[in-house]
Steps between C-alpha positions, in 0.01 A plus 500: 500500500778742596686424177189570289444835675865589453493422127177693448639795696817492293295509178299791640823681587639452148174617338507810721859574399426438129198729498618784726590699187129587476542735796770682305253554216242633741752740654626631165141548381445754775736742334399494137434314179596528137364792300463519125549796270221649293502404134335626181502158343160332505518122472210289381337274754248222517295504820394146585202446734376164618133522595274230640157617614615861544197688375492720816853639463633457145377836371674683789833366382427585138403853598825545695697383193306735274579791735878445492718799409674272250411498125218247460614426144803333655286264709280207422294323768474121473229342711458129543157419644548141605242260639260786571142440608404871520493796260873588511551454126185692408596795717842512339341499151270783596785699648709450185214613280445815705868593537668464162804699617616202708617199298343189652528141385271250677549127498282239665623167623299223661660181627385373843821293528718811462359758736812671637653827392804329350293313244308817415826688438637216286190514281514879485864521390439235236221718359720810512764312308246396239327835459778752560833319560676526836750751359221745415530636854817593685367375829200349678323584823316246709200615706213344687153624409442660841805728473484876442798702374619840612475752213878504432559129555606412143715814470695408812541138398610615153782698663627185669459294184676761285797496742568142383314297761339190351268419792349763730254470787317788664356635824194304605248698703150390604152625409338371821781556749266588789207269425578259784791321666528244221541753220725707725731199560524429129577865423772517765660186358528643147635830627752312713628321189553832328672669797706209632596327177436684175654834597841355592513237231431754230760738644757217500402382151373172632192294420176601670216251530183535294169462681255389233399837357627850426818419308656560161740289297669517158358304208804276489388323814191362326640450151415130539168569671395489866602170654433551872189304592528430873276648769776752568596586145664824620757307710579272207540800269740667746709189552526437128607862437765490776639169370538662158688792649231771501473744786164626617476867586246706694343833411354659813345795318280261299202439730202276449218395728388147569185377670568279799282221637289608798309180573668235708375214284636665184833578665531144635425347157754731337767423759450127471533526121815709538643254756456215256643705216802607704585141586479404133709803409766394751518150354518643149733798547732433799704224329551719191604797712746281695650385170529861394671591826756225448628678189629781728463767232325842497163326539589367847361786719157504331483121488589476868236756593225338294592157636403623843194677362381169360614291797187384692439755775333235721814284496711803582266598785503145644878483531520852637247412768714202599800731516308743721385218727852362526635841592241522780613158625866600485431823690308313769770236536782758517320728744367211712826308512327174416506268202280467194349180641414681824341786311287274280399296804404821681290617207322165486428502875378858477267417211352201691456707813327778304273249331402343830456837664 
């Protein structure tokens, strides 16, 4: 028993040492982030939106795109309405008919065996390749249908893209920050990612993580189509980009708003889906990232970071808890002058006494 606790504590200690660099990122992020110069060059972009039963919110996103201070002739909106059972597609058609100044291409896709966002994006990029070619646009944005963009979002992202960045993520704010404690918790989590990770990584020319929506990438990354089909397609996209040597930057001035879950049942279902997806992502990506790290080239820092991003957080938490418990035992033994066996025996006697009390 003592040997098992020691080994688990040792693993927890090593994990803590290997991941303590995250505190450095959080500290650096307090003092600044990378800024991008204004540019007169206006790139062409495809804005890709995956929508499944989003009739209540889809027009809000379209309106925010239409109100951008960026030339609309340089933008085309691609919407994939997949496995919808509401009027999402019809609302998009009506909006496109009434607002000819915004270029909108709508595609519908129905396959009950392929219901996740990854499959929808694969179908969408195949259609873009057929109807326009991937190279017709310099870059592509990915948004969820419940997002809303700040008026200068595309302009700010264009500044980062024109500086030479191939993948850029942005500042994720929340539409329903104060609705209740659930939406508040989600909002704080996304802001924490921006403040404690993205700011420093961008400043150090590292590889930020992408959180599902609100990001831009160059057309070369999907020249062979979209191939990330897991429940956490964003993690797979990031890992693949890092393995290929891409860095992922962050543009803080580009702000968009996301709607957070506010019902416990919805949040629980989403978290369970993410948990499953993160485990699958770890199995898929961690071995590849380890192999990349073994090359010991310029890709090592980003590969190392994204290995720990993909490493199962529950496993990490388990070993750290064993480490914490072991440190408590060690402190008690040292201060009490006894042995580990005496301490464990005392804890057992105490627990029995408390239970009988």
